[in-house]
N, C-alpha and C positions, 0 to 999 in steps of 0.2 A: 534524231530530229533536233534535240537541244543543241548539239554541236553545230548543225547547219544553221540554226537560228543565231547562235553566237557569231558564226562567220558572216551572216547577213548584217549583223550589227556592226561588224568591223569593216564593211565596205567603205573604201575611201578613194577609189580611183577606178576609172573606166578606161580600158585600153583597146583602141582600134589599131591593130598592128602593134607597133612599138611606141606610139605616142600615148601618153597618159593624160587624161583630162579629168578634172575633179567632178565628182558626183556627190552633191550634198544630200545626205539622208539623215533622218533622226535616228536616235539610238535603238529604239525598239520597233521592228518592222514586221509586217506581214508579207507573205509571198506576193500578194497583190500589189502592195506598195513598192516592192523592189521591181516587179515587172513594169509597173507604171512609170517609175523613175527611169528605167532603162529605155523604155519606148519613147518617153518624153525627150531624152537625150539623143535618140536615134542610134543607140548602141546595141550590139548583140551580146556583149559580155561585160562583166565587172570583175576586176581583180580584187581579191580579198587580201588585205594586209593587216598585220598586227600594228599596235601603236608605234613600234620601233621601225616600221616600214618593211618588215620581212613579209614576203609573199606566202600566204597560207593556202591559197587556192583560187578558183575562179568560179563565178556563177554565170551561166549562160541563159539566154532566153529559152532555148530549147530545153535545158535542164529544169528551169522553173515551170515551164508548161507541162513537162512530163511529170514532175512531182505533183503539180496541181491536179493532174489527171489520175494520180495514183499509180503511176508507173515510174520506172527508173531507167536511165540510159546507161549502157555499158560502155 
């Protein structure tokens, strides 16, 4: 869970397909805040990047909803 929270804090881009659009989020976030930000931007996923721009992973609306419900997606 702490790794996931660290990745959430590192969100700095949202990618619909190949285009990257900025998603401005504060440093310490709850799952609800990330979900709200993605919904506000009309996006389904956020690419997680390190400070040097390396891709660390991706957060999806489906994954956030599953985690919030206490389940995980395989």
